[in-house]
N, C-alpha and C positions, 0 to 999 in steps of 0.2 A: 504494499500499498505505500503510495508516495504521500510525502509527507505536505501537509497545508503550508503555505507560504502566501505572503503579502508583497508584491512586487511597486519596488519605489524607483521610478526612473531618475538617474542622475546625470548622466550626460555632460562630466563635465571632468575636467583635468584634475587628478588626486594627487596626494603624495606618493612616494613609490612602495611603501611598506602597508598602505590602506588595504590592498586586497589580500593579502596575507592576515591583517589583524581582523578583518571580516571573518575570514575561515575559521578562525579560533574561537569566534563568538558563533559558529556552526550558521553563519551566512553565506549563501552561494552568491554568485555575481559573474557577470559578463562583462568583461576589458578588454582591452588591447591596445598595442604599443603604438602611438601615432608614426608613422614614418614620414609622412607628407608634410614638407617646412610649412605651408600655408595654412594647413587644416591645425600643426602646433600652434602657429602664432595666432591663429582664430582663439584657440582653447586657452593659451596664456592670457590673450587680451580680454577673454569672458571672465578667466579666472582673477584678474585685475579688479574687474568691477565688482564681482561677488565680494572680493576680499574688502574692497572701499565699503561697499552698502553694510558689510557686516562691523568694520571699524565704527560706523555710525551708528548701527544698532546697538551697540554695546550700552550694555545697563551700569557697569561697575568699572573701576580702575582694574581690576585683573583681568576681564573680559577686553578691555580697551587695549592693554599690552598684548594679550594672547594674539588680536585681530591685527594689530600694528606690525609684531612679528609675521605672521601670515602674510600679510600686504608686502613687507619688505621682504620676504622671501622671493614671493612672484615677482616681484619688480626687479630684483638682481637676476632672475631668470631670464626674464623681458629683455633687460640690456644686454646679458650675456648673449641670447640667440641672436641680437640685432648688432652684436659686438661693438657694442657702446661703451667707451672707456669712461670709468667715473673721475677721471682726471679732466675730460672734456666737457662733462656736466658742470663740476666746479667752475672750472673757465668760464662758461656760460651765464651761470649764475652770478660770479662775480662781475661780470660785463653788465650784465641787465640790471644789477644792483647799484652798480657807479655811476650808470644812466638814468635807470627810473627810480632807484630806491627800494627799500625793503617793505615790509607790510607791518614793521614795528608799530607807526603812526597810527594803524585802523584805519587809513581812510576809506569810507565807501562813496564811490561816485554814482550819485543818482540818473544825472543824465547828462548829456553833452548838447550844445548847440552849435553845428557847424554850418558855417557860411555857405549860400546855396552857388555861391561864385566858387567854390574850391572843390571842382568836381573830382580832383584825385582824393580827397578825404572823405568827401561824399560816397566814392566807390569802395574805400577802404573800411568805412565804418558799417555800409550796408552789406558788406562781405562778411566782416567780424558776425552781424547780427545773423544772416543766413545760417554762418555756421554754428553760432550757439543754438538757434532754432533745431537746425539738425541733430545737434547734440542733445537735445531736450532741457538745455539749460535757461530757456527764455521762461519756464513755467517756475523757476523757483522763485519762492518769496520770502523776505526776511523783515523780521518786526512786526509791528500791529498795522490791520488794514484802519484806514480812516474810519471806516463804519465801526470797528472796534474801540476804537478811542472816544468815538462819540457815545458810545454805549455807557464807557466808564465816569463819563461827566454828572 
């Protein structure tokens, strides 16, 4: 008689020892080694997104540390796969900070008004807005809505 099971589809990149750890818990699984570089890059990218979401979902400092560790592991794998040297990243960070500053002052940019006569900047900021929309970043909201503020009065 076949043992009753409940199947959970995972469809994601996992750490190297997960399948063996599952076997020790009497859990069967279906897995394979990703051979195709494009498929592997997609899997790493999805894993980065998953780990970052878990960072933000952390409910306490211990969870946060564990999720940040996972995120950094996947980020290191991502950089290694793409042959990106950490020294190059540090150089880019320093150059950007020298020109644009850091984030220490907590400046939050609400909007910008670009003169219509400056076509190059209009094109640049239009492309930025389209990229943010494609990434789903245009839906992010911070702080209280004006309606919420009125309710508080």
